[in-house]
C-alpha positions in Angstrom: 22.4 33.1 99.7 19.8 34.9 101.5 16.1 34.6 100.4 15.0 36.7 97.7 12.2 39.3 98.4 8.9 38.4 97.2 9.6 38.1 93.6 7.3 37.7 90.5 9.5 37.7 87.0 6.8 37.6 84.4 3.3 40.0 83.6 1.5 40.9 80.9 -0.7 44.8 79.7 -3.0 45.6 77.8 0.4 46.1 75.2 0.4 42.6 74.9 -2.2 40.1 75.8 -3.1 41.3 79.3 -6.1 43.1 80.8 -4.4 46.0 82.6 -2.6 49.4 81.4 1.1 48.5 82.6 0.8 51.1 85.9 -2.2 48.9 87.3 -0.4 45.5 86.3 2.1 47.1 88.7 -0.7 48.5 91.3 -2.1 45.0 91.2 1.5 43.2 91.8 2.3 45.7 95.3 -1.0 45.1 96.2 -0.5 41.1 96.2 3.2 41.8 98.8 5.4 41.8 95.7 8.7 43.7 96.0 10.5 43.2 92.7 8.2 42.1 89.4 9.0 41.9 85.5 6.6 43.5 83.1 7.4 41.2 80.2 4.6 42.0 77.2 5.2 39.6 74.1 7.6 41.5 71.8 7.3 44.9 73.2 9.0 47.3 75.3 6.1 49.8 74.8 4.8 49.8 78.8 8.0 49.2 80.5 8.7 53.0 81.6 5.4 53.2 82.5 5.4 50.3 84.6 8.7 51.4 86.3 7.9 54.9 87.0 4.4 53.2 89.1 6.7 51.1 90.9 9.2 53.9 91.9 5.5 55.4 93.1 4.2 52.2 94.4 7.6 50.8 96.1 7.9 48.0 93.5 11.1 47.4 92.1 10.3 46.8 88.1 13.0 44.7 86.3 12.8 46.2 82.8 12.3 43.0 80.4 9.9 41.7 77.8 8.9 38.1 76.5 10.4 36.9 72.6 8.2 34.2 71.0 11.0 32.3 69.4 11.3 29.1 67.1 13.5 26.0 68.2 15.3 25.3 64.8 17.3 23.0 66.8 14.8 21.0 68.1 11.1 21.4 65.9 10.8 24.8 63.8 6.9 23.9 64.3 7.1 24.6 67.9 7.0 28.0 69.0 9.0 28.6 73.2 9.5 32.0 74.5 12.9 33.7 75.9 12.5 36.5 78.8 15.1 39.5 78.3 15.6 41.0 81.9 17.5 43.8 82.5 18.1 45.3 79.3 18.4 48.8 77.7 14.6 49.0 76.6 15.0 52.0 75.2 18.4 51.6 73.1 18.4 51.0 69.5 19.4 47.4 69.1 16.7 46.1 70.9 13.5 48.2 69.0 14.5 47.9 65.8 15.1 43.6 66.6 10.9 44.1 68.2 10.1 46.3 65.2 10.6 43.0 62.8 9.6 40.8 64.8 6.4 42.4 66.2 5.9 42.6 62.3 5.8 39.6 61.8 3.8 38.5 65.1 1.2 40.8 63.4 1.3 39.0 60.1 1.5 35.6 62.0 -1.9 36.4 63.7 -3.8 38.1 60.7 -3.0 34.5 59.3 -4.7 32.7 62.1 -7.9 35.2 61.4 -7.8 34.1 57.8 -7.8 30.2 59.3 -10.4 31.0 61.8 -12.8 32.5 58.9 -11.8 28.8 57.0 -12.9 27.3 59.5 -16.4 28.9 59.4 -16.1 31.7 62.2 -17.4 35.3 61.9 -14.9 37.6 63.7 -15.3 40.7 65.3 -12.3 43.5 63.7 -13.1 46.1 65.9 -10.5 45.6 68.7 -7.9 44.1 66.7 -8.4 47.0 63.5 -8.1 49.6 66.8 -4.8 47.8 68.0 -3.4 47.6 64.9 -3.8 51.2 64.3 -2.3 52.4 67.9 0.6 50.4 66.6 0.0 47.5 69.7 0.8 44.0 69.2 -2.2 41.1 68.4 -2.2 38.0 69.3 -4.3 34.9 70.2 -6.2 36.1 73.3 -7.5 39.2 70.0 -8.6 36.6 67.8 -10.1 34.7 70.1 -11.9 37.5 72.3 -13.1 38.5 67.9 -14.7 35.4 67.6 -16.4 35.3 70.7 -17.7 38.8 70.3 -19.6 37.9 67.1 -22.9 36.9 67.6 -23.2 35.0 64.8 -20.9 32.4 65.8 -22.9 32.1 69.3 -24.3 28.5 68.8 -21.8 26.7 67.3 -19.4 27.7 70.3 -22.5 26.5 72.7 -22.7 23.7 70.9 -18.8 23.1 71.4 -18.4 24.1 74.9 -16.7 27.2 74.5 -17.7 30.4 75.9 -14.4 31.8 76.9 -11.0 32.6 75.5 -8.8 30.0 76.6 -11.2 27.3 75.7 -11.2 29.2 71.7 -7.5 29.1 71.7 -7.1 25.3 72.8 -9.4 24.7 70.3 -8.8 26.3 67.5 -5.2 28.3 68.0 -2.4 26.1 69.3 -0.4 23.7 67.7 -2.0 21.0 65.9 -5.0 22.6 65.5 -7.2 24.2 62.4 -6.6 27.6 62.3 -2.9 27.5 64.0 -0.1 29.1 61.7 3.4 29.5 62.4 5.3 32.6 62.7 9.1 33.1 60.4 11.0 34.4 63.4 13.4 34.9 65.2 14.9 32.0 66.2 15.8 30.6 70.0 19.5 32.0 69.3 18.7 35.1 67.6 16.3 35.9 70.4 19.4 35.6 73.0 21.9 37.1 70.9 19.6 40.1 71.0 19.0 40.4 74.8 22.7 40.1 75.2 22.5 42.6 72.6 20.8 44.7 74.9 22.3 44.3 78.0 20.5 41.4 79.3 19.9 38.3 80.9 18.4 35.5 78.3 16.0 33.2 80.2 14.0 30.4 79.0 10.3 30.4 80.0 7.4 27.7 81.1 9.4 24.9 80.4 6.8 22.3 81.0 4.3 24.3 79.3 5.5 23.6 76.0 7.4 20.1 76.2 6.1 17.0 78.4 9.1 14.9 78.8 11.8 15.4 81.5 14.9 14.2 79.9 13.1 16.5 77.1 13.3 19.5 78.7 16.9 18.6 80.1 18.3 18.1 76.5 16.6 21.7 75.5 17.9 23.6 78.2 21.5 22.2 77.7 21.6 22.7 74.3 20.2 26.4 75.3 23.1 26.8 77.7 25.0 26.0 74.7 23.5 29.3 72.9 24.4 31.1 75.9 20.9 31.4 77.8 21.4 32.6 81.1 18.6 30.8 82.9 15.4 29.0 83.0 12.4 30.1 84.4 11.9 26.9 87.1 9.4 27.9 89.4 6.4 28.3 87.4 2.4 28.1 88.1 1.2 25.0 85.9 5.0 23.9 87.1 4.8 20.1 89.7 7.5 19.7 92.3 8.5 16.7 90.4 9.2 19.5 87.0 10.4 21.7 89.5 13.0 19.7 90.5 14.7 18.3 87.3 15.2 22.1 86.3 16.4 23.2 89.5 19.3 20.2 89.7 20.1 21.0 85.9 20.7 24.5 86.4 22.3 23.9 89.0 24.9 21.5 87.4 25.0 24.5 84.8 25.0 27.3 86.6 22.0 28.6 85.4 20.1 31.1 87.3 16.5 29.7 88.2 13.3 32.3 88.1 9.7 32.2 88.3 6.6 33.8 88.3 2.7 33.3 88.1 2.5 34.6 84.5 0.1 37.4 86.1 -2.4 38.5 82.9 -5.2 39.8 84.8 -7.7 39.5 87.3 -9.8 38.0 85.1 -7.9 35.0 84.1 -9.1 32.0 85.3 -5.0 30.4 85.6 -2.9 33.5 85.6 -5.2 36.0 87.4 -3.0 36.7 90.6 0.0 37.6 91.5 2.6 35.2 93.8 1.0 32.1 92.4 3.4 29.7 92.1 5.2 27.3 94.5 9.1 27.0 95.0 8.1 23.9 96.4 11.4 25.3 99.5 13.7 25.2 96.9 16.1 28.2 96.0 15.8 30.6 93.3 18.5 32.1 91.9 18.0 35.1 90.5 21.6 36.8 90.1 21.7 40.3 89.0 17.9 40.1 88.4 17.4 39.9 92.0 20.0 42.5 93.0 18.8 45.9 94.3 19.4 48.3 91.7 22.1 50.5 92.1 
């Protein structure tokens, strides 16, 4: 099997929680030497056409894609996992109808978390949130964190808690187990896989060890998702260790599943997700299947 060209199959733009417009995300990828990439905004494909067009201009193949936040009812409905859909028909009605429903749920969940932050005593600068909603763009935890950090009334408290950036606010208040976190209601992992397949796409479980910690738990979850029709797993990821990557690759090889990878680019100012190609394969061979194949 020939090694794939330089690839990075997860990135985000201003249509979800990234810093840059889709065209600029693609230009950043090109500058980093990426040959094959995917714009995977959360629950929306609004930026995909722009990304594909820019890719054609700068010599980067952009795979039409989306990242769907999903509930794992087979394990713990209070844990949200992410399913990547690749090679989707991003303009088709099957996908757009489902994403419309899910992004509305995402917006309501975010507004419930905004109420949670207010209950915790924070003031929110709602200007950017209101603007995004009026433009039909998604809102999420990054935007809530920005709203809290932008309100000067919160400065003394944030300083006393050692919170001075978006990630710190999210970790302190907006993740599972924290006071302002709220679950979304839909979709389940099975529903996400079904919609990706209905749109002609390939479903991949994103960054398993970001959400789970026990290797045995990850293997068992891969097995369950394989039974649901999941096509692959994001084995190569910026925060995965060699040992974690080996666990995923070995099980996926046994099951005949794809193994993809990404640095999960969110923008150059992001401390962790700020560079393309910043993930390691540890000498293991990715299996991108049709995702890595040249466009016909």
